[in-house]
N, C-alpha and C positions, 0 to 999 in steps of 0.2 A: 021600143026604141029607147036607148039610154043616151043622154048627153053628158059629157064630161067637160068640166071647165077647170083649167089649171090657173094657178097664180103663184107669185113669189119668185119668179126668175129675176135675173139682173146681172149687174157687173160687180165683181168682188175681186180683191187682191188675193194672191196665193196665201194660203193659211187661214183665210176667212171662212165664214159660214153663211149659208142660206137655208131657208126652209121653204119647200114647195108644198102647195096644197092643191087638192083636187076634190071637187064636189060633183057627185053624180045626181042626176035628175030624179032618181027614185031610190027608195031604201035598198040597201044592200044587206046581204046575209053572210054569216061567217064562212059558209062553205064556198062562197063566190071567191074568185081570184081578183085581187086588186093590186095595182102596183105601178111601177115606173120603168119606162124604157128610155133610151137616149140614142141620138144619132148625131155624130160629129161629121163635119164636111168630108166627103169622099170616103166615108166608112158606112158599113151596114148598121142598121138599128140593132142595139143590143139590150138585153134585159138587165136592168140595174138592180132592182129589188122588187119582190112580190110577197104578198101575204095571202095565205089560203086557209083552208079548213083547219080548225083547231088552233089557229094562230101561228102555224108553222111559216117560217120565212125563208126566202132565198136572197142571197146577195152575190153579185158578181165579185170575184176575188179582188179586183182592183179597188173596191170601195169598202170591203169588210173592215170593221173597227173605225170607220170614218162616217158612214151613213147609217141612219136608223129609220126604218119604216114604221108607221103606226096608222091605225085606222079606227074609225068610229062608225059602226054599222047603222046605228040609229040616226046619225047625221048624214050617212052616206058619204063620208069623206075618207080620204087617204092622204097622209102627209109623208114627206121625205125630209128629214133633218140631215143636212150635209155639212160636215165639219172638216177642217183641215183640207179645204179645197185646193186642187192643183190645176195648173193650166190644161192638163190632159182630161180634166172633167168638163171642159168646155164643149157644149153640145146643146141641141134642142132636146128638152126632156118632155116625154109624152106620158100622160096618164093612161092606164090600161085597165080594162074591166072585162071579165068574162063570167057569165052566170054559170053556176055549178050545173054540170050535166048538159050544157049546151055548147055548140061549136061557135056561135056568133061571138065575135070580139068587138069591143068598143074602144075607140081611141079619142083622146082629147086633141085639140089643135096644136098643142105644144107650147112650151115656154122656153125662151132662150136663157141659158146660163153661160156667162163668160167669165173666165178666171184669168186675170192678168198676172204676169210674172214680175 
Protein backbone atom coordinates (compact mmCIF):
# COMPACT_ATOMS: atom_id res chain seq x y z
CA UNK A 1 0.00 0.00 0.00
CA UNK A 2 1.24 3.48 -0.87
CA UNK A 3 -0.02 6.70 0.67
CA UNK A 4 0.24 9.97 -1.21
CA UNK A 5 0.05 13.34 0.52
CA UNK A 6 -0.35 16.55 -1.48
CA UNK A 7 0.43 20.09 -0.42
CA UNK A 8 0.69 23.52 -1.95
CA UNK A 9 -2.81 24.31 -3.18
CA UNK A 10 -4.52 27.59 -2.49
CA UNK A 11 -6.06 30.74 -3.90
CA UNK A 12 -4.19 32.82 -6.45
CA UNK A 13 -5.04 35.57 -8.91
CA UNK A 14 -4.97 34.97 -12.64
CA UNK A 15 -1.42 35.13 -13.93
CA UNK A 16 0.00 33.93 -10.64
CA UNK A 17 1.90 30.78 -9.73
CA UNK A 18 1.57 27.86 -7.36
CA UNK A 19 3.71 24.82 -6.71
CA UNK A 20 2.10 21.54 -5.76
CA UNK A 21 4.05 18.82 -4.01
CA UNK A 22 3.27 15.18 -3.38
CA UNK A 23 5.11 12.78 -1.12
CA UNK A 24 4.74 9.02 -1.37
CA UNK A 25 5.10 6.76 1.63
CA UNK A 26 7.68 4.54 -0.06
CA UNK A 27 10.55 5.02 -2.43
CA UNK A 28 9.62 5.32 -6.07
CA UNK A 29 11.56 4.26 -9.14
CA UNK A 30 12.00 5.94 -12.48
CA UNK A 31 9.94 3.31 -14.29
CA UNK A 32 6.93 4.05 -12.09
CA UNK A 33 4.38 6.57 -13.24
CA UNK A 34 3.83 9.62 -11.07
CA UNK A 35 1.92 12.72 -11.79
CA UNK A 36 -1.11 14.92 -11.39
CA UNK A 37 -4.76 14.82 -12.35
CA UNK A 38 -7.42 17.42 -11.72
CA UNK A 39 -11.17 17.57 -11.45
CA UNK A 40 -13.22 20.72 -11.79
CA UNK A 41 -16.84 20.91 -10.59
CA UNK A 42 -19.17 19.14 -13.00
CA UNK A 43 -16.32 17.79 -15.09
CA UNK A 44 -14.51 14.48 -15.39
CA UNK A 45 -11.12 14.00 -13.85
CA UNK A 46 -8.39 14.69 -16.40
CA UNK A 47 -4.71 13.92 -16.55
CA UNK A 48 -2.68 17.10 -16.24
CA UNK A 49 0.92 15.94 -16.25
CA UNK A 50 2.73 12.67 -15.68
CA UNK A 51 6.31 11.51 -15.71
CA UNK A 52 7.32 7.93 -16.44
CA UNK A 53 10.15 5.68 -17.47
CA UNK A 54 13.24 7.46 -18.73
CA UNK A 55 11.89 10.81 -17.66
CA UNK A 56 9.37 11.08 -20.46
CA UNK A 57 6.56 13.47 -19.71
CA UNK A 58 2.98 14.06 -20.71
CA UNK A 59 1.11 17.37 -20.46
CA UNK A 60 -2.47 18.04 -21.39
CA UNK A 61 -2.54 20.63 -24.17
CA UNK A 62 -4.14 23.31 -22.04
CA UNK A 63 -1.17 23.48 -19.64
CA UNK A 64 1.75 23.04 -22.00
CA UNK A 65 4.35 25.80 -21.62
CA UNK A 66 2.75 26.86 -18.31
CA UNK A 67 3.15 23.84 -16.03
CA UNK A 68 6.26 21.78 -15.32
CA UNK A 69 6.43 18.42 -13.59
CA UNK A 70 9.46 17.19 -11.69
CA UNK A 71 10.16 14.24 -9.45
CA UNK A 72 12.75 12.93 -7.04
CA UNK A 73 12.70 9.15 -6.73
CA UNK A 74 15.02 9.01 -3.75
CA UNK A 75 12.69 11.33 -1.86
CA UNK A 76 9.58 9.76 -3.43
CA UNK A 77 8.20 13.16 -4.39
CA UNK A 78 6.61 14.67 -7.45
CA UNK A 79 6.03 18.39 -7.88
CA UNK A 80 3.99 20.48 -10.27
CA UNK A 81 5.07 24.06 -10.91
CA UNK A 82 2.10 25.98 -12.25
CA UNK A 83 2.71 29.40 -13.83
CA UNK A 84 0.42 31.82 -15.63
CA UNK A 85 -2.55 30.29 -13.89
CA UNK A 86 -5.97 30.96 -15.34
CA UNK A 87 -9.48 30.66 -13.85
CA UNK A 88 -10.03 27.52 -15.94
CA UNK A 89 -7.23 25.86 -13.98
CA UNK A 90 -9.45 25.93 -10.90
CA UNK A 91 -9.93 22.36 -9.72
CA UNK A 92 -9.02 19.81 -7.11
CA UNK A 93 -5.60 18.45 -8.02
CA UNK A 94 -4.79 14.82 -7.23
CA UNK A 95 -1.44 13.15 -7.00
CA UNK A 96 -1.24 9.86 -8.90
CA UNK A 97 1.11 6.91 -8.70
CA UNK A 98 1.28 3.56 -10.39
CA UNK A 99 4.04 1.03 -9.90
CA UNK A 100 5.63 -0.11 -13.15
CA UNK A 101 4.10 -3.34 -14.42
CA UNK A 102 1.23 -3.30 -11.95
CA UNK A 103 -2.39 -2.31 -12.44
CA UNK A 104 -2.99 -0.84 -9.00
CA UNK A 105 -3.32 2.93 -8.96
CA UNK A 106 -2.82 5.15 -5.95
CA UNK A 107 -4.39 8.55 -5.41
CA UNK A 108 -3.88 11.35 -2.96
CA UNK A 109 -6.83 13.04 -1.26
CA UNK A 110 -6.50 16.10 -3.44
CA UNK A 111 -5.63 19.74 -2.93
CA UNK A 112 -7.80 22.66 -4.02
CA UNK A 113 -6.44 25.19 -6.49
CA UNK A 114 -8.59 28.26 -7.05
CA UNK A 115 -7.66 30.94 -9.56
CA UNK A 116 -9.57 34.20 -9.37
CA UNK A 117 -10.04 36.50 -12.36
